[in-house]
N, C-alpha and C positions, 0 to 999 in steps of 0.2 A: 358477225362482220359489221364493222364500224358504220354508222350512218354518217358521221361527220368526222373529217379528219383535218389536221393542221400541216401544212407543207410549206416549203420555201422552194425556192426555184431561181435558177439562173437562166436568163433568156438573151442568146444571141443571135445574130441573123447568120452569120458564116458557119459552116459545118468545121472548117479549119479553127475558127477561134474557139468553137465548143469543144473540140479536141485537144486544145493547148489548156482549156481550164480543166478538163478531166485529168490530165496529166498532173497538173499542179494539186488537184486534190488528192491524187494518187501518192504524191509526195508528203502529204499531210498538212498542205496549207489549208487555212479555216474556210468554210463555205462561205460564212457571212462577209469575210474580207474579200472573196473574189466575187460574189455577188455584188459588192459595193463597187468594185473595180470594173467588172465586165457586164452586168445585166444592163439591158436597153430599156428596162420598164420602171416605172415607179417604185415598185418593191425594193429596188436597189437601195433606197433611203433605209429600209428596215433589215438589211441583211439577207433581203429575197423573201422576206415573211410575207406569206399570202393569207394567213389567218387560218380559220376554220372554214371549211366548206364541204356541200353535201353533193352526193351523185346528183348529175344533171346541171351543176352549175359551171363547169371547165368544159373545153372540147374535149370530145371523145378521146382522142389520142392520150392526150394529158390526163384525163380522168382514170383510165385504165391502168397508166403506169403509176399515177400516184397511189390509186387503192390497190394495187399490187405489192407496195412496199411495206416493209416492217419497220416500226419506230424506229428512228435512227439510221435508216439505210437509204443510200443514195442510189438513184438511178443512172442508167446510162444516158445516151443520147435519146431524146423524144422529140421527133420532127411533128410540128403542126402548122398550120397557115401562118402562124406569127414569127417562126424561126426555130430555133433549137434550143430545148429546155434540158436542163441537168436538174432533177427534182430530188429534194431531200423531205422524208417524212418526219415532222417534229413531234406529233401525238396524234 
């Protein structure tokens, strides 16, 4: 089991916006491009890249979804107190 993983995310406030982003990802639009356009946090400048993190560093819902992903896999919607996340595991 990985102790530390590297993920990127797209964080939006509305579920409707998150669904729009998921649809664009399904059509093949680049994750990094969509993170730069849609994400409402500072990671947008890095294509959503959050860097490496270990267990206990993120809110529970985010952590559970992120650690369940395989390298290169993208999650569905993950709701936290911050909004709706789409998470991509990078490493």
